[in-house]
N, C-alpha and C positions, 0 to 999 in steps of 0.2 A: 553470419554467425548461426550455428545450430542451437535450437532451444528445446529444452524439455519443460512442458507445461504441467504444473501440479494443480489439479482442479479441473472439473468438467461441468461446473454449474453455470448460473447466469453470469456471475462476474467474469468467469473464464472466457465467455463469449466476447465481452468487452475487451479483455486483454488480447484476445486473438485479433480483434480488429486493429488494435494498436500495432501489434506485430506485423500484420499484413501491410501496414503503412510504411514499414521499414524494409531493409534488405535481408532481414533475418528469416530463417526457416524453421518451422516446428517439426521436429523429428519424432516426438512422443507426447502423448497426453496420458498422465497417470492420475487415477483417482480410485478411491476404494469402492466405487460402484462397479469397477471391473474386478473380476475374481481371479483372472490369470493373464499373463502377458501374451499378447497376440499381435500380428502385423496385418494391417489393412490399409489400402489407399496410400502407400508409401510412408505410413506412420505406425509406430508402436503404441498400443493401448494396454493398460494393465494397472494393478494396484499400486499404491505409492511405495510399498515395499520393493517394487521392482526397479527402483531408481538405480541401484548399483549395477544391476544387469544391463540396463539401457546404456549406462555410462561406459560399460565395457565395450558395447557395440559402437558408441559414439563418444570416445574419450575426450573429444574437444568441445563437446556440447556444454551449454550453460543452463541453469535452471531458473524458472520463474514460478513463484508460488502465487497462483491466480485464485486466491480464496479471499473473500471480502472480510470475514471475521478476523479482527486483529489478534486475538488470543490464539486462534487456530493456526494462523500463519506463524506465530512465534513457536507454538508447540511442535509443528511440523519441522521447522527449521532446526530445533533442538534435537528432535528424534533422528533427522538425517545425518547430523554430525559431520557436515561438510564444511570446508573452509569458506570464508566470506567471498573469495574470488571465484567460487563455483557458481555464483548467481549473476544473472545478467540485469542490467539497468535498461529499461525499455521506455523510450520517450517518443510520443507521437510527433509526427512531422508538423502538425498544426499547433503544438505547444510552443510557448515563448519562454525561453530560459535565458536569464542574464549570464553573460560570460564570467561573472564574478560569483555566481551561485555554485554551490556544492551539492551534488546529488549522490546518495549512498548506493550500495549494492542491493540488488533485488527490488528496487523501487520501480513503480510503474506510474508514468504521468500521461494522463489522457488528453484527447484533443481539446484545444482551446484554453488549457490550463496556462497560467502565467506565474512564473517564479522570478522575482525581481532581485535587485542588486544585494549581494552579500548574504542572501538568504542560505541557510543550511538545512538540507533535507537528509534525514538518516536513512538506515537500511530498511528494506521491506515496507516502505511506506506507499500508500495509495494517494496520489494527488488526482482527483477525479475531474470529470468534464467541466471546464470553465471555472474551476476553482482558482482563486488568487492568493498566492503566498507573497506578501509584500516584502520590501527591503528589510534586512537585518532579522528576519524571522529565524527561529530554530525550531524545526520540527523533528522530534526525536523518532527512534526506531518504532516500527509496527503501528504508526499512526495512520489514520484515514481521514482525509479532508474530502467531504463529499461534494457532489456537483453543486456549482454555484456558490460555494461557501467563500467568504472573504476573510483573510487574516491581515489586519492592518499592520503598519510598520512596528517592528521590535517586539512581536508577539513570540511567546515561548509555549510550545506544544510539547508536553512530556510524553514519555513512552506509552503507546497503546491508546492514546486519545482518539476518540471518534467525534469529529465535528460534522453535524448533520447538514443536509442540503439547505442551501441559501442562508445558513447561519452567518453571523458577522462577529468577529472578535476584535474589539477596539484596541488602539495602540498600546503596546507596553504591557499587555495583560499576560499573565501566566496561567495556563490550564494544567492542573496536576494529572499525574499519570493514571491511565485507565479510566479517565472521566469521559462521559458521553455528554455532548451538547446537542440538544434537540434541533430538529429542522426549524429554520426561520428565527432561531433565538438570537438575541443580541447580548454579547457577554461584555459587561462594563466594569466588572471587578474580578480580581483573581479568583480562580476556582480551585478548591481542594482536590486531592486525589480520590479516586474510587466513588464518585458521585454521578448522578445524572441531573442536569440542569436544563430547564426549558423556559420559554417565554421572553418577553421584552419589558424590562431587562431580564436576563437569564437568572433564574432562582433555582436553588437545589431543591428537588422534590424527592430524591431517593439517595440513600447511602448504600453502596454495593458491599457485598461480603468480600473482604480482602482475601485474594487467593494468590497462591504462588504461580503467577502466570509467567 
């Protein structure tokens, strides 16, 4: 499959490594650090606004938004106004995915990640290195499960949630939309939307301004 990568930062490097573990080929890298569209080393480089021009050249290509910030991924997806099947799902060969799990469009799953039975992972989600999504989890669109994080059985992760590195969410807990759980935290009770929670057990330390994300 031909892929158009959106993003040229640090997270994009990790996504490139995942792509290189597959049989896919990157034909373009688009980021607003580039001012105009140009061709070099068998790839196109240019601003994100050049997506349609690149798709005219490669009409069979699929997109991957390789940006770490959940809100930025959602806003770019909105601005591009492309159908959901315009996006590729990228899974590293060293990830372990249950045959009964469901993975959405535009989602990237890093090496060593585990997604167990009947888990549902939405669109444009990042399941990062060695993260564990246990059985019967529901991880909604634009979430990011950071390296080493563990979601125990039956967990609900709402849209835009960021679970920090090595954090743990105990069974049957619900984490509200656009909430951030800090690195190493242990979530033992349901978390509301638009907050930041840290510590063991995780405690809300900040309420975010509600935005139209």
